C-alpha positions in Angstrom: 80.7 23.6 -2.3 77.0 24.4 -0.7 76.1 21.7 -3.1 79.1 18.9 -1.7 77.2 19.6 1.4 73.8 19.3 0.6 75.0 16.1 -1.2 76.8 14.7 1.8 73.4 15.0 4.0 71.7 13.5 1.3 73.6 10.5 1.2 73.8 10.8 4.8 70.1 10.4 5.0 69.5 7.3 2.2 72.4 5.6 4.5 70.7 6.1 7.3 66.8 5.1 5.7 69.3 1.8 4.4 70.4 1.4 8.0 66.9 1.7 9.5 65.6 -0.7 6.5 68.0 -3.7 7.5 68.0 -3.3 10.9 63.5 -4.3 9.8 64.5 -6.9 8.0 67.1 -8.9 10.0 64.7 -8.0 12.8 61.7 -9.8 11.0 64.9 -12.7 9.8 65.1 -13.2 13.5 61.4 -14.0 14.4 60.5 -15.6 11.3 63.8 -18.0 12.5 61.9 -18.6 16.0 58.8 -19.0 14.5 60.2 -21.7 12.3 62.8 -23.3 14.7 59.4 -23.6 17.1 57.5 -25.2 14.1 60.1 -27.9 13.7 60.1 -28.7 17.6 56.4 -28.4 17.2 57.2 -31.2 14.3 59.5 -32.6 16.5 57.4 -33.5 19.3 54.0 -34.5 17.0 56.5 -36.8 15.1 57.9 -38.6 18.5 54.0 -38.8 20.1 53.0 -41.0 16.6 56.5 -43.0 16.9 54.8 -43.6 20.4 51.3 -44.1 19.7 52.6 -46.3 16.1 55.0 -48.9 18.0 51.8 -49.2 20.4 49.1 -50.0 17.9 51.8 -52.5 16.3 52.2 -54.5 20.1 48.7 -54.6 20.2 48.4 -56.1 16.5 50.7 -58.9 17.6 49.0 -59.6 20.5 45.9 -59.8 18.6 47.5 -61.9 16.4 49.1 -64.1 18.9 45.4 -65.0 21.1 44.2 -65.7 17.6 46.5 -68.5 16.8 46.7 -70.0 20.1 42.4 -69.2 19.7 40.3 -73.1 20.0 39.2 -73.6 16.6 35.7 -74.2 16.3 34.3 -78.3 16.2 33.8 -79.0 12.4 29.9 -79.8 13.1 29.8 -76.7 14.8 31.2 -74.8 11.5 28.8 -77.0 9.1 26.3 -75.7 11.2 26.7 -72.1 11.1 27.3 -72.5 7.4 23.9 -74.4 6.8 22.3 -71.4 8.9 23.3 -69.0 6.9 22.9 -70.3 3.1 19.4 -70.9 4.5 19.3 -66.9 5.4 20.8 -65.9 2.3 18.3 -68.1 0.8 15.4 -66.6 2.7 15.9 -63.2 2.6 14.5 -62.2 -0.4 11.1 -63.6 0.8 11.7 -61.9 3.8 13.2 -58.3 3.2 10.4 -57.0 1.9 8.1 -57.7 5.0 11.5 -57.1 6.9 10.7 -53.3 5.5 7.4 -53.6 6.8 6.1 -53.1 3.3 4.4 -56.6 2.7 2.9 -59.2 4.8 4.3 -62.1 6.6 5.7 -64.5 3.9 4.0 -68.0 3.3 5.8 -70.7 3.6 5.5 -74.3 1.0 2.6 -76.0 3.0 0.5 -72.5 2.5 0.6 -71.0 5.8 2.6 -67.7 7.2 5.9 -69.0 9.3 4.2 -67.4 12.1 1.1 -69.4 12.2 3.6 -72.1 11.8 5.2 -72.1 14.6 1.8 -71.2 16.8 0.4 -74.7 15.5 3.9 -76.4 16.6 3.4 -75.1 20.1 5.4 -72.7 20.8 4.1 -69.2 21.7 3.1 -66.8 19.7 5.7 -63.5 19.4 4.7 -60.2 22.3 3.3 -57.0 21.0 6.6 -55.9 22.7 8.6 -56.8 19.4 6.6 -55.4 17.1 4.8 -56.2 14.5 5.6 -60.0 14.4 9.1 -59.5 13.8 11.2 -61.7 15.3 12.7 -60.9 19.2 16.4 -60.1 19.0 18.9 -62.6 20.5 19.8 -63.7 23.6 23.4 -62.8 24.2 25.2 -66.2 24.3 27.6 -66.7 27.7 31.3 -66.5 27.6 32.1 -70.6 27.3 
């Protein structure tokens, strides 16, 4: 009989351990569930904010597109002059590149004089030292027309 009582005591002890483990696991599961719920709620809020932000960006892009369609186009002569200017710049860039990188002297034109000397002979003023080493001055800002 003593062994039956001892066996029953051991089973009761194991039952208590199992119940403690079960309670601990249930507590951990509840905590994990709350974390997942909080994470899902945060993701929902983040998603809503992203949708609002995307809607605003889409609206802004539509406004920009509308403004581009209603903007006046440049006169063909202006476009032609601009195209010729940039072609000239691209053509002369290799000659001026080393000078602009401060590695060589001022490029020499076809007449044998430097471009800076040509400007002085044609009546234009010499660039001030404030612009540094004879580099061209920065362009003046355009006024809105």
